[in-house]
LUMPA-248432 format. One line per field, with one value per residue: residue number from 1; x, y, z of N, C-alpha, C in turn. Coordinates in pm, 1 decimal. Atoms other than C-alpha are relative to their C-alpha. Example, Ala and Ser with C-alpha at 12.3 -4.5 7.8 and 13.67 -1.06 7.14 Angstrom:
2
num = c(1; 2);
nu = c(89.0; -82.0);
nv = c(-119.0; -119.0);
nw = c(0.0; -6.0);
cau = c(1230.0; 1367.0);
cav = c(-450.0; -106.0);
caw = c(780.0; 714.0);
cu = c(90.0; -77.0);
cv = c(120.0; 109.0);
cw = c(0.0; 73.0);
***
This chain:
158
num = c(1; 2; 3; 4; 5; 6; 7; 8; 9; 10; 11; 12; 13; 14; 15; 16; 17; 18; 19; 20; 21; 22; 23; 24; 25; 26; 27; 28; 29; 30; 31; 32; 33; 34; 35; 36; 37; 38; 39; 40; 41; 42; 43; 44; 45; 46; 47; 48; 49; 50; 51; 52; 53; 54; 55; 56; 57; 58; 59; 60; 61; 62; 63; 64; 65; 66; 67; 68; 69; 70; 71; 72; 73; 74; 75; 76; 77; 78; 79; 80; 81; 82; 83; 84; 85; 86; 87; 88; 89; 90; 91; 92; 93; 94; 95; 96; 97; 98; 99; 100; 101; 102; 103; 104; 105; 106; 107; 108; 109; 110; 111; 112; 113; 114; 115; 116; 117; 118; 119; 120; 121; 122; 123; 124; 125; 126; 127; 128; 129; 130; 131; 132; 133; 134; 135; 136; 137; 138; 139; 140; 141; 142; 143; 144; 145; 146; 147; 148; 149; 150; 151; 152; 153; 154; 155; 156; 157; 158);
nu = c(-39.2; 61.9; -86.3; 79.7; -72.3; 35.2; -18.6; -17.9; -119.1; -50.4; 53.5; 20.4; 26.7; 87.2; -3.3; -140.8; -65.6; -99.4; -77.7; 44.6; -45.5; -22.8; -15.8; -55.5; 17.9; -69.1; 14.3; -130.1; -5.2; 111.4; 121.1; 29.9; 5.4; -77.8; 44.9; -82.0; 80.6; -73.7; 83.2; -68.1; 69.5; -59.9; -26.3; -50.5; 45.5; 85.5; -28.2; 90.0; 32.1; 47.9; 142.6; 72.8; -82.2; -58.4; -37.3; -94.7; 26.6; -50.0; 95.9; 117.9; -39.2; -44.6; -145.0; -31.8; -120.4; 17.6; 14.1; 134.6; 96.9; -13.1; 57.5; 146.6; 43.7; -20.7; 104.4; 126.8; -9.9; 18.5; 140.5; 83.1; -38.9; 73.1; 139.2; -2.3; -0.1; -19.7; 115.2; 126.5; 58.1; 19.5; 127.8; -21.6; -87.4; 86.1; 88.9; -79.9; -43.6; 116.0; 33.2; -94.1; -17.2; 16.4; 79.3; 108.5; 126.3; -25.4; -42.7; -141.9; -48.4; -113.4; -78.7; -74.7; -28.5; 33.9; 142.9; 55.5; 132.5; 62.8; 116.8; 10.5; -72.4; 97.9; -56.6; -100.1; 61.4; -70.3; -133.1; -74.3; 19.8; 91.1; 124.3; 64.0; 123.5; -7.1; 120.0; 101.1; 47.1; -76.4; -108.2; -126.6; -105.6; -129.6; -104.8; -118.2; 10.6; -19.4; 132.4; 14.3; 125.4; 44.2; -5.9; -79.2; 88.2; 100.0; -64.9; -50.8; -139.2; -90.4);
nv = c(119.2; 12.9; 55.1; 56.8; 74.2; 141.5; 46.4; -95.6; -84.9; -32.5; -110.8; 41.9; -94.3; 89.8; 127.3; 39.1; -41.1; -106.5; -11.2; 82.6; -39.1; 111.4; -40.3; 96.3; -51.0; 74.0; -55.5; -37.4; -14.1; -75.1; 36.3; -97.8; 59.0; -67.2; 39.7; -43.4; -4.0; -3.5; -30.2; 28.3; -58.6; 28.3; -131.9; 6.5; 123.5; 83.7; 142.1; 74.3; 134.8; -0.9; 35.5; -120.2; -75.3; -120.6; -110.7; -92.0; -141.4; -32.7; 52.4; -87.1; -131.5; -83.8; -1.8; -47.5; 62.6; 56.1; -108.4; -57.0; 98.3; 8.2; -123.0; 11.5; 104.4; -49.0; -98.9; 72.9; 79.4; -91.1; -38.7; 112.2; 32.1; -95.4; 46.6; 125.2; -48.1; 113.0; 89.3; -69.5; -42.6; 112.4; -13.6; -85.8; 74.8; 104.0; -67.2; -39.7; 122.1; 58.1; -84.7; 33.8; 144.9; 81.8; 121.8; -11.5; 44.2; 98.9; 133.1; 14.7; 123.8; -29.3; 117.9; -15.2; 124.4; 118.4; 7.7; -113.3; -45.8; -78.3; -77.3; -137.3; -93.3; -95.1; -115.6; 34.2; -30.3; -94.5; 54.2; 4.0; 128.4; 2.8; 71.1; 50.3; 75.9; 122.8; 29.8; 42.0; -115.3; -19.2; -98.3; 56.7; -97.9; 47.2; -85.6; 1.7; 90.9; -50.7; -29.6; 9.2; -54.1; 37.9; 138.7; 76.7; 28.0; 94.5; 130.5; 42.8; -47.6; 112.6);
nw = c(-72.9; -130.8; -103.9; -108.3; -103.0; -8.0; -136.4; -107.7; 2.4; 133.3; 77.1; 138.2; 108.1; 74.9; -73.9; -8.5; -124.3; 15.0; -123.7; -111.1; -133.8; -90.3; -139.7; -94.7; -136.0; -105.5; -134.2; -53.2; -145.8; -57.5; 75.5; 105.1; 132.9; 104.3; 132.6; 112.0; 121.0; 125.3; 115.7; 125.6; 114.7; 130.5; 56.4; 136.7; 64.5; -83.8; 19.4; 88.7; -44.3; -138.3; -7.9; 38.7; 96.0; -59.3; 87.4; -62.2; 23.7; 133.7; 98.2; -7.0; 48.6; -111.4; -14.3; -134.0; -53.5; -134.6; -97.4; 14.9; -48.9; -145.6; -56.3; 8.2; -93.1; -137.1; -28.6; -15.0; -123.1; -113.5; -1.6; -45.5; -138.1; -84.8; -3.9; -78.1; -137.8; -92.6; 9.9; -26.4; 127.2; 91.4; 69.9; 117.1; 91.1; 57.7; 93.7; 115.0; 68.3; 68.1; 114.9; 107.2; -4.3; 120.4; -14.5; -97.2; 56.9; 104.5; -40.7; -31.6; -58.6; -86.7; -33.1; -124.5; -70.1; 77.1; 32.2; 73.3; -43.1; 106.2; -38.3; 47.7; -86.7; -51.2; -69.0; -100.1; -129.4; -87.5; -29.3; 125.7; 66.2; 114.3; -26.2; 121.2; -18.3; 78.1; 78.8; -96.0; -74.3; -123.5; 1.4; -45.1; -23.1; 50.2; -55.5; 85.6; 113.1; 135.6; 53.6; 145.3; 50.7; 134.5; 44.0; -97.2; -111.4; 47.1; 14.0; -130.6; -12.3; 16.7);
cau = c(10671.3; 10486.5; 10688.8; 10552.9; 10657.6; 10660.0; 10611.7; 10823.2; 11127.6; 11150.4; 11102.3; 10954.6; 10962.8; 10668.0; 10691.7; 11074.0; 11285.0; 11486.7; 11599.0; 11576.1; 11614.0; 11759.8; 11729.6; 11936.7; 11852.8; 12038.1; 11976.8; 12269.3; 12374.8; 12093.4; 11833.9; 11857.1; 11785.3; 12035.4; 11919.9; 12140.7; 11971.9; 12117.4; 11973.2; 12077.1; 11986.2; 12049.2; 12214.5; 12404.0; 12287.7; 12047.5; 12097.5; 11945.7; 11776.3; 11630.6; 11288.4; 11160.2; 11280.9; 11504.0; 11585.3; 11827.5; 11813.6; 12024.3; 11776.6; 11501.3; 11697.6; 11812.4; 12176.7; 12298.3; 12629.0; 12678.1; 12716.2; 12392.9; 12200.8; 12337.6; 12240.4; 11882.8; 11850.9; 11993.1; 11749.0; 11453.4; 11575.0; 11591.7; 11239.0; 11086.5; 11287.2; 11128.6; 10782.8; 10870.0; 10948.3; 11073.3; 10768.1; 10508.2; 10454.9; 10405.9; 10042.0; 10150.0; 10432.2; 10179.1; 9935.6; 10208.0; 10333.3; 9985.0; 9932.0; 10226.0; 10175.6; 10229.1; 9968.0; 9719.4; 9384.7; 9547.1; 9629.7; 9964.9; 10164.1; 10406.8; 10681.1; 10825.5; 10995.3; 10925.3; 10551.9; 10339.2; 10040.8; 9803.2; 9542.4; 9441.0; 9671.5; 9437.6; 9661.4; 9953.3; 9858.2; 9973.4; 10277.4; 10381.2; 10267.7; 10106.1; 9741.9; 9597.6; 9253.9; 9258.1; 9010.3; 8826.9; 8780.8; 9030.8; 9258.5; 9621.5; 9903.4; 10241.1; 10551.6; 10814.2; 10846.6; 10904.4; 10602.8; 10490.1; 10216.7; 10011.8; 10087.5; 10353.2; 10092.7; 9835.8; 10085.5; 10159.8; 10493.9; 10651.3);
cav = c(12276.3; 12154.0; 12096.2; 11873.8; 11687.2; 11308.4; 11167.3; 11141.4; 11318.5; 11388.0; 11694.0; 11617.2; 11822.6; 11683.1; 11315.6; 11313.4; 11326.9; 11647.1; 11637.8; 11433.0; 11489.2; 11245.0; 11285.6; 11104.4; 11144.2; 11041.6; 11088.6; 11270.6; 11338.9; 11463.0; 11289.2; 11564.4; 11485.8; 11574.4; 11569.0; 11587.2; 11685.7; 11607.7; 11753.1; 11612.2; 11804.7; 11693.5; 12010.9; 11918.7; 11563.2; 11301.5; 10929.9; 10687.9; 10355.0; 10456.8; 10337.2; 10694.2; 10867.7; 11163.1; 11501.6; 11783.6; 12160.9; 12183.8; 11963.5; 12202.0; 12498.0; 12625.2; 12725.3; 12759.4; 12702.2; 12530.3; 12858.4; 13002.9; 12683.1; 12662.4; 13025.5; 12966.1; 12641.0; 12805.1; 13095.1; 12859.9; 12634.0; 12929.8; 13036.0; 12689.1; 12626.9; 12942.9; 12813.6; 12472.3; 12644.1; 12333.0; 12137.6; 12393.7; 12493.0; 12143.3; 12217.1; 12496.2; 12285.9; 12005.1; 12247.2; 12385.1; 12033.9; 11903.7; 12200.9; 12067.1; 11692.2; 11461.0; 11188.5; 11319.0; 11150.2; 10899.6; 10531.7; 10453.1; 10148.9; 10166.2; 9906.0; 9858.7; 9566.5; 9322.3; 9392.7; 9625.2; 9827.3; 9964.4; 10234.7; 10591.9; 10861.2; 11064.1; 11289.7; 11306.8; 11304.1; 11517.6; 11288.6; 11314.8; 10962.6; 10896.6; 10796.5; 10573.8; 10419.2; 10056.8; 9910.2; 9768.4; 10118.5; 10085.8; 10381.6; 10277.3; 10490.0; 10450.7; 10575.4; 10478.9; 10316.3; 10356.5; 10516.4; 10436.5; 10614.5; 10531.1; 10213.5; 10107.7; 10136.0; 9947.5; 9667.3; 9641.9; 9822.2; 9501.8);
caw = c(18081.5; 18389.4; 18705.8; 18980.7; 19293.9; 19295.2; 19643.2; 19844.1; 19705.7; 19331.3; 19113.2; 18771.9; 18453.0; 18263.6; 18360.0; 18365.0; 18680.1; 18703.5; 19067.3; 19383.4; 19755.3; 20005.2; 20381.6; 20640.5; 21008.7; 21320.5; 21690.9; 21850.6; 22210.0; 22429.9; 22209.8; 21950.0; 21588.0; 21316.2; 20955.0; 20647.4; 20322.0; 19981.5; 19662.3; 19326.8; 19012.0; 18654.9; 18529.2; 18211.8; 18140.2; 18269.9; 18327.9; 18079.6; 18144.0; 18480.8; 18606.2; 18574.1; 18256.5; 18340.3; 18192.8; 18263.7; 18289.8; 17973.4; 17783.6; 17897.5; 17759.7; 18099.6; 18108.7; 18467.4; 18639.7; 18975.8; 19166.7; 19024.9; 19097.9; 19451.6; 19517.0; 19398.6; 19593.8; 19907.6; 19885.5; 19836.2; 20117.0; 20355.8; 20259.1; 20310.2; 20627.2; 20769.8; 20672.4; 20825.0; 21157.7; 21340.9; 21222.9; 21331.3; 20967.6; 20830.2; 20744.8; 20510.1; 20363.2; 20305.3; 20136.3; 19908.6; 19827.8; 19740.8; 19507.3; 19302.9; 19353.9; 19057.7; 19017.7; 19272.9; 19207.4; 18972.4; 18987.4; 19150.3; 19244.4; 19535.1; 19566.3; 19911.6; 20079.5; 19797.4; 19778.3; 19566.8; 19685.9; 19420.4; 19452.3; 19382.8; 19526.2; 19749.4; 19958.8; 20197.3; 20562.8; 20855.6; 20895.9; 20529.3; 20439.1; 20101.9; 20137.8; 19867.7; 19829.3; 19715.9; 19468.4; 19771.7; 19912.1; 20197.8; 20274.4; 20312.1; 20455.7; 20279.5; 20460.2; 20200.2; 19860.9; 19490.2; 19321.2; 18966.2; 18767.2; 18461.3; 18268.5; 18520.9; 18795.6; 18586.6; 18529.3; 18900.2; 18856.8; 18736.3);
cu = c(-66.7; 99.1; -89.4; 89.7; -52.2; 33.9; 98.6; 105.4; 53.8; -68.4; -8.1; -18.6; -79.4; -10.3; 144.1; 62.9; 110.4; 90.3; -59.5; 60.6; 15.1; 24.0; 58.6; -11.1; 70.8; -24.4; 140.3; -8.5; -116.8; -131.5; -43.8; 4.7; 81.2; -46.7; 94.4; -85.9; 92.6; -96.5; 84.8; -82.7; 75.7; 17.3; 35.5; -55.6; -87.0; 34.1; -103.3; -27.4; -46.7; -148.8; -93.1; 87.2; 45.1; 26.2; 98.9; -43.4; 44.8; -96.2; -127.8; 31.0; 45.8; 151.4; 33.3; 128.7; -26.1; -21.9; -139.5; -107.2; 4.4; -61.3; -152.2; -53.1; 13.1; -107.7; -134.7; -0.7; -25.7; -146.5; -87.4; 36.9; -71.3; -147.6; -10.6; -4.0; 2.4; -122.1; -133.9; -70.0; -26.8; -131.4; 12.7; 90.2; -82.5; -91.8; 74.4; 43.9; -115.5; -40.8; 87.8; 18.6; -24.0; -88.9; -113.4; -131.9; 14.0; 42.7; 151.8; 26.6; 122.8; 68.1; 79.8; 18.2; -44.6; -148.5; -43.3; -139.4; -55.5; -118.8; -0.5; 67.3; -97.7; 61.8; 129.6; -59.7; 86.7; 137.0; 87.4; -12.0; -95.1; -122.4; -58.5; -128.7; 6.9; -129.5; -113.9; -51.3; 74.0; 106.2; 124.2; 102.2; 133.5; 107.6; 126.7; -24.7; 29.1; -136.8; 3.5; -139.3; -37.8; 12.1; 84.0; -84.7; -102.3; 56.7; 56.1; 145.0; 99.1; 116.8);
cv = c(2.4; -63.8; -49.3; -77.8; -142.5; -48.6; -115.1; 106.4; 39.4; 123.1; -46.5; 120.7; -80.5; -127.4; -51.2; 55.8; 101.0; 6.5; -93.4; 49.4; -125.8; 55.6; -115.0; 61.7; -90.0; 70.6; 24.3; 10.0; 86.0; -25.1; 106.8; -71.6; 85.2; -54.9; 59.3; -11.8; 8.6; 25.0; -25.1; 53.2; -36.3; 133.3; -10.0; -119.6; -76.7; -146.3; -64.2; -137.4; -8.4; -34.2; 116.8; 73.9; 132.4; 105.4; 88.3; 144.4; 39.0; -47.8; 83.3; 142.1; 95.1; -12.2; 64.1; -67.8; -43.6; 109.2; 63.9; -93.8; -8.2; 122.7; -7.1; -104.2; 45.7; 99.6; -67.8; -81.5; 88.2; 41.0; -113.7; -46.5; 93.8; -39.5; -124.2; 29.2; -114.3; -93.8; 67.3; 42.4; -113.7; 10.6; 84.0; -68.1; -106.2; 61.4; 38.6; -122.0; -59.3; 81.6; -32.3; -150.7; -66.1; -119.5; 5.4; -34.6; -106.6; -133.5; -2.8; -141.3; 36.5; -131.7; 28.6; -136.4; -124.9; -15.1; 126.6; 29.6; 89.5; 77.3; 135.6; 90.4; 108.4; 125.8; -42.2; 44.9; 94.0; -50.5; -5.6; -131.8; 15.5; -81.5; -41.3; -71.4; -119.8; -20.9; -47.5; 113.6; 28.3; 108.4; -63.0; 112.1; -61.6; 94.7; 4.2; -95.1; 70.2; 11.8; -4.5; 47.4; -68.1; -146.7; -86.2; -35.9; -104.6; -140.3; -49.7; 35.0; -111.6; 31.4);
cw = c(137.1; 96.4; 113.3; 95.2; 5.2; 140.2; 0.6; -26.3; -137.3; -58.3; -144.7; -90.4; -101.4; 81.3; 14.6; 126.8; -30.1; 122.7; 105.1; 129.9; 83.9; 139.5; 79.0; 138.2; 99.3; 133.3; 55.1; 152.2; 48.6; -72.1; -99.3; -134.5; -97.0; -134.5; -103.9; -124.9; -120.1; -114.5; -124.6; -114.8; -126.5; -71.9; -148.3; -75.5; 98.8; -25.0; -92.4; 60.2; 143.7; 3.0; -35.5; -100.3; 61.1; -106.2; 75.2; -27.2; -140.4; -107.8; -3.7; -46.4; 108.4; 12.8; 134.4; 45.2; 145.2; 104.2; -6.0; 55.6; 151.4; 66.6; 0.0; 98.3; 145.2; 40.2; 22.1; 128.5; 121.4; 13.2; 55.7; 140.4; 96.6; 9.9; 87.9; 149.2; 101.4; 3.4; 22.5; -128.6; -96.5; -76.5; -125.7; -101.9; -73.1; -105.5; -127.6; -81.6; -79.6; -122.9; -120.4; -15.3; -135.2; 34.4; 99.1; -68.9; -107.0; 59.8; 20.1; 47.4; 81.1; 33.6; 125.6; 63.5; -73.4; -31.3; -72.2; 51.1; -110.2; 53.5; -66.1; 103.1; 43.3; 59.8; 68.6; 133.1; 82.6; 46.0; -125.9; -73.6; -118.7; 39.6; -134.4; 39.0; -93.3; -78.1; 90.1; 87.4; 129.4; -19.6; 61.3; 10.3; -40.6; 52.2; -85.5; -115.8; -130.9; -64.7; -152.2; -38.5; -130.2; -30.3; 93.1; 119.5; -40.3; -11.9; 131.8; 19.3; -15.6; -89.6);
***
């Protein structure tokens, strides 16, 4: 089974969504930034009828309980937080992410704010934005949106 990262926040097993990450940020007193991270993993079952087909750890033959999963996620989080180093390690995080990127070099469609942008997924930049190249050769920076690959991208993600 191939595992990959779908920009900006999903973990895929094959082409099926296994987990997702959600970040919420807020400026607090003294202009400090607080970030809350939520990680959802399909452990026992996966939702059906979603835009991206989903799977679960159980469907992949992985039997794990909540405590075991939390321990593994916590250990990995601590490791990557150390690499992150308050943003100083973003270059390394970016390199590691790109090594596991789903759809890199392939056609994508990104839906955001009622519009769709099509192109070839080239990279993520030093700010974490997806960079695509349009059919006209223009590089476009995408900061947020729903990403579709393959036939969904070819059909304009309709």
